[in-house]
ZAMAR-639287 format. One record per residue: residue number from 1; residue in one letter; x, y negated, z negated of N, C-alpha, C, O, CB in turn. Coordinates in steps of 0.1 Angstrom, whole numbers. Atoms other than C-alpha are relative to their C-alpha. Glycine has a CB too. Example, Ala and Ser with C-alpha at 12.3 -4.5 7.8 and 13.67 -1.06 7.14 Angstrom:
BEGIN
i,aa,n_east,n_north,n_up,ca_east,ca_north,ca_up,c_east,c_north,c_up,o_east,o_north,o_up,cb_east,cb_north,cb_up
1,a,9,12,0,123,45,-78,9,-12,0,19,-12,-7,-10,0,-12
2,s,-9,11,0,137,11,-71,-8,-11,-8,-3,-22,-9,4,-5,14
//
This chain:
BEGIN
i,aa,n_east,n_north,n_up,ca_east,ca_north,ca_up,c_east,c_north,c_up,o_east,o_north,o_up,cb_east,cb_north,cb_up
1,m,3,10,3,3,-1,-2,7,-11,0,14,-12,-10,-4,1,-8
2,g,2,10,1,9,-32,7,1,-10,-12,-10,-12,-16,-9,2,3
3,r,6,6,14,13,-55,-25,9,-16,0,21,-19,-2,5,13,-15
4,t,-8,11,-5,18,-92,-16,-5,-10,-19,-3,-22,-20,-7,-8,20
5,r,-5,9,8,12,-104,-53,6,8,-14,2,5,-25,-12,-12,-3
6,i,-5,-7,13,31,-80,-76,10,8,8,7,15,18,-12,8,-9
7,d,-13,-11,-4,67,-63,-70,3,11,-5,6,7,-17,11,-4,-1
8,v,3,-7,5,70,-30,-80,13,9,0,16,13,12,-12,3,3
9,t,-15,-8,-5,107,-7,-85,-2,10,-5,-13,11,-10,14,-4,-4
10,i,3,-8,16,111,22,-107,14,0,-3,21,0,7,-7,18,-1
11,e,-7,-3,5,140,24,-130,1,6,-8,-9,6,-16,3,-4,-1
12,e,-2,-11,6,153,50,-148,-15,9,0,-18,15,-10,5,-2,-14
13,g,14,-10,0,119,69,-140,-13,-12,-3,-24,-7,-4,0,14,-16
14,v,9,5,6,99,40,-150,-7,-11,10,1,-21,12,5,-3,-13
15,h,6,11,-6,74,18,-129,-1,-13,-5,-11,-18,-10,-9,2,2
16,v,1,15,2,87,-20,-133,-11,-10,8,-8,-11,20,12,-6,4
17,i,6,9,-6,63,-44,-122,3,-14,-5,5,-17,-17,-14,2,-1
18,k,-3,12,5,71,-81,-119,-12,-9,11,-13,-6,23,19,-3,1
19,f,7,7,-8,43,-110,-107,5,-11,9,11,-21,7,-8,-5,-8
20,k,-8,14,-11,54,-130,-79,-9,-16,1,-8,-24,10,2,7,22
21,d,4,13,2,32,-159,-90,5,-6,-5,11,2,-13,-8,-2,-2
22,k,-7,4,15,46,-183,-114,-14,-1,-1,-14,9,6,12,-14,-5
23,k,17,9,6,6,-195,-122,-9,14,4,-11,19,15,-7,-20,13
24,i,14,-4,-9,-21,-174,-122,-13,-2,-12,-16,0,-24,1,19,6
25,l,11,13,8,-48,-195,-128,-17,5,8,-27,6,2,6,-22,8
26,d,12,-2,-3,-75,-188,-105,-6,17,3,3,26,1,-1,-8,11
27,e,8,-11,-3,-102,-157,-96,6,7,10,10,18,9,-13,-4,2
28,a,-4,-7,-13,-91,-147,-65,16,4,1,21,11,10,-4,-10,13
29,t,-13,-7,4,-57,-141,-77,0,11,-6,7,21,-3,9,-6,-7
30,i,-3,-9,8,-65,-124,-104,-7,10,3,-5,20,-5,-1,-2,-12
31,q,7,-11,-6,-87,-102,-86,13,7,10,14,19,11,-14,-7,9
32,a,-9,-6,-7,-59,-96,-64,9,7,-8,12,18,-4,6,-9,6
33,i,-7,-6,9,-38,-88,-90,-6,11,-6,-1,22,-4,2,-8,-8
34,a,2,-14,1,-56,-65,-105,0,10,11,6,21,8,-9,1,-5
35,t,1,-13,-11,-63,-42,-74,13,4,3,16,16,5,-7,-4,15
36,e,-13,-9,-1,-27,-39,-70,9,4,-8,19,10,-4,7,-4,7
37,l,-2,-2,11,-17,-36,-104,-4,18,-4,2,29,-5,-8,-11,-6
38,y,13,-15,1,-48,-7,-109,8,8,15,12,17,8,-26,-8,4
39,s,-7,-5,-6,-29,8,-78,12,6,-5,14,17,0,1,-7,6
40,v,-12,-5,5,0,17,-94,-3,12,-7,3,23,-4,7,-10,-8
41,v,7,-13,5,-16,41,-113,-8,12,6,-6,23,9,-7,-4,-8
42,e,12,-4,-13,-44,51,-93,3,8,14,-3,18,18,-7,-14,7
43,e,-8,0,-12,-21,54,-62,11,5,1,14,14,9,2,-10,4
44,d,-15,-9,-2,14,61,-68,0,10,-14,11,15,-16,15,-10,0
45,g,-5,-7,11,7,80,-102,8,-4,-11,12,2,-21,5,8,3
46,a,-12,4,16,28,62,-126,-5,1,-12,-15,-5,-15,6,-16,-3
47,k,5,-3,15,24,73,-159,8,-9,-13,3,-13,-24,3,18,-3
48,k,-6,13,9,54,48,-176,1,-11,10,4,-10,22,16,2,-7
49,v,5,15,-5,46,13,-167,4,-9,-11,-1,-10,-22,-17,0,3
50,v,-1,12,9,63,-17,-178,-3,-11,7,1,-11,19,13,-2,-4
51,i,3,8,-6,50,-50,-169,12,-13,-6,15,-15,-18,-16,-1,0
52,s,-14,7,3,79,-75,-167,-10,-20,5,-15,-26,15,17,10,16
53,f,5,20,-5,66,-119,-172,8,-8,2,4,-20,3,-5,-11,-10
54,k,-6,13,-2,99,-134,-164,-3,-2,11,-6,5,21,14,-2,-2
55,g,-3,6,-10,100,-160,-145,-21,-8,2,-26,-19,6,9,15,14
56,n,14,8,1,60,-167,-148,-5,-9,-14,-2,-6,-25,-11,11,1
57,e,0,11,10,47,-197,-168,-19,-4,-3,-24,-12,-10,10,-15,8
58,c,20,3,3,5,-198,-170,-8,10,4,-10,15,16,-8,-13,8
59,y,15,-14,-5,-23,-172,-170,-11,-9,-6,-11,-17,-14,-1,21,-12
60,a,14,3,1,-60,-177,-166,-4,11,-13,-2,23,-13,-7,3,15
61,p,1,-16,10,-73,-159,-199,-7,13,3,-7,23,-4,-8,-3,-13
62,a,9,-9,-8,-94,-141,-175,13,10,3,11,21,-2,-8,-8,14
63,a,-9,-7,0,-62,-125,-166,6,11,-10,11,22,-7,7,-6,3
64,l,1,-10,17,-58,-110,-204,-7,10,4,-3,22,2,-9,-7,-16
65,g,7,-15,0,-84,-88,-193,0,9,12,-8,18,14,-15,-1,-4
66,i,-9,-11,-8,-67,-72,-166,11,12,-7,13,24,-4,10,-9,9
67,l,-12,-8,3,-39,-62,-186,-4,10,-14,3,18,-19,15,-11,-4
68,i,5,-8,5,-64,-48,-209,-6,14,4,-5,26,-1,-7,-7,-4
69,s,6,-8,-11,-82,-31,-182,16,10,3,17,22,3,-6,-14,16
70,m,-12,-9,-13,-47,-18,-164,4,11,-16,3,22,-13,22,-16,10
71,d,-6,-4,11,-33,-6,-205,-15,16,-1,-11,28,-3,0,-18,-15
72,i,7,-6,-1,-68,12,-204,4,18,9,4,30,6,-7,-10,3
73,r,-3,-6,-11,-60,28,-171,15,9,2,16,18,10,-2,-11,9
74,v,-8,-1,2,-28,35,-179,1,14,-12,8,24,-13,5,-13,-2
75,k,4,-9,14,-38,55,-212,-10,15,5,-11,26,1,-11,-13,-14
76,a,9,-14,-4,-62,77,-192,5,7,8,0,17,13,-13,-2,4
77,a,-10,-10,-11,-35,88,-170,8,6,-6,14,15,0,8,-6,9
78,k,-9,-9,10,-17,100,-202,11,-4,-1,21,1,-5,3,14,2
79,g,-16,9,-4,8,73,-195,0,-9,-12,-9,-8,-20,0,-13,17
80,k,-4,4,7,26,50,-216,1,-19,5,8,-21,16,11,10,-3
81,l,0,16,-10,23,7,-206,8,-7,-10,5,-5,-22,-18,-10,5
82,r,-7,6,8,49,-16,-221,-3,-16,5,-9,-19,15,14,7,0
83,m,1,15,-10,51,-56,-214,16,-3,-8,21,1,-18,-17,-15,-4
84,c,-14,8,7,84,-76,-219,1,-15,6,-6,-18,15,16,9,4
85,e,-6,12,-4,99,-110,-213,-11,-11,2,-10,-19,10,7,2,14
86,l,7,6,3,69,-126,-225,-3,-19,-2,-1,-22,-13,0,7,-8
87,p,-3,19,4,66,-170,-225,-6,5,-12,-13,15,-15,-10,-15,9
88,d,8,5,16,57,-181,-260,-13,-3,2,-20,2,-7,7,-16,-8
89,n,12,2,0,24,-192,-248,-13,13,7,-24,12,11,0,-13,5
90,v,6,-16,-6,14,-154,-235,1,6,-12,-10,10,-16,8,11,13
91,i,0,-4,12,28,-142,-269,-14,-5,-8,-22,2,-12,12,-4,-5
92,q,15,8,8,1,-168,-285,-8,7,1,-14,11,-10,-6,-15,5
93,l,15,-4,-6,-26,-152,-267,-2,11,-1,-14,14,-2,-2,-1,13
94,f,-2,-13,0,-18,-119,-270,-1,4,-14,-6,14,-18,12,5,5
95,g,6,2,20,-19,-129,-313,-14,3,4,-20,14,4,1,-20,-10
96,m,15,5,5,-52,-146,-311,-8,18,5,-13,24,-5,-6,-18,13
97,i,3,-9,-9,-64,-114,-288,1,14,-6,-8,22,-5,9,0,11
98,k,-5,-14,2,-47,-86,-304,6,9,6,9,20,2,-7,6,-3
99,l,-5,-8,-8,-35,-74,-276,12,8,-2,13,20,1,1,-6,8
100,n,-6,-6,6,-2,-71,-293,2,15,-8,12,21,-11,0,-8,-4
101,e,3,-10,13,-15,-44,-315,-2,14,13,4,24,11,-20,-5,-13
102,l,-1,-11,-8,-24,-21,-283,11,4,10,12,14,16,-10,1,5
103,v,-8,-3,-19,4,-25,-255,14,-5,-11,13,-15,-18,-7,-17,20
104,d,-15,2,5,43,-26,-271,7,-12,10,9,-12,22,9,15,2
105,c,-8,11,-12,61,-58,-259,15,0,-8,17,5,-19,-9,-21,2
106,y,-10,-1,4,97,-64,-262,4,-13,7,0,-20,16,6,12,0
107,d,-14,16,-7,123,-93,-254,3,4,13,0,-3,23,18,-1,-8
108,t,-12,-4,-15,144,-76,-226,-11,15,7,-18,23,1,25,8,-7
109,l,4,-12,-4,133,-51,-198,10,14,-4,6,26,-4,-1,-2,14
110,a,-5,-9,5,160,-34,-211,-3,9,-16,0,20,-20,11,-5,2
111,e,10,-8,12,142,-27,-242,-7,10,3,-8,22,0,-11,-8,-5
112,a,14,-11,-4,114,-17,-227,2,11,9,-9,15,13,-12,-7,6
113,l,-4,-12,-7,127,10,-208,9,8,-7,8,18,0,4,-1,12
114,k,-9,-6,14,151,25,-236,-15,5,-9,-14,17,-13,11,-18,-12
115,d,8,-4,6,117,27,-253,-8,17,5,-14,26,-1,-8,-11,-1
116,f,4,-16,-8,107,57,-229,9,7,-3,9,19,1,0,1,16
//
C-alpha cells in the first residue's frame, strides 16, 4: 500500500512508524493517517509497533482517538504498541486522558525498541 502520511520501517523486527506531517490538525489528514496506521496491523500483520513523534509539533484532539484505536487493534492482534519521542504538549494530553496508562511511552526510539 502506498502511504502518503506515514513512513514505516522495520528495525530489529519492529514496525517503526513516523508521521510525515509536522502538524496533524484537520479531519481529512487525521482520517488519512488513521487508515494508514491501521493498515500496518491489518495488512502488514505487524505485532510489534512503535510510533515515533519526532519532528511533530501539534495535534488535534481527534488524533488522540486514532492512537487509542491503534492500541486496541495492535492488542487484538496479540501485539504491543509503544510510543516515543513525544513533544511536551502531547505528553500533557496523554496524561489528561490517561493514554500513558494504556501505552508505554519512551524518550527515545532506542529505548522503545529495547522494550520488545
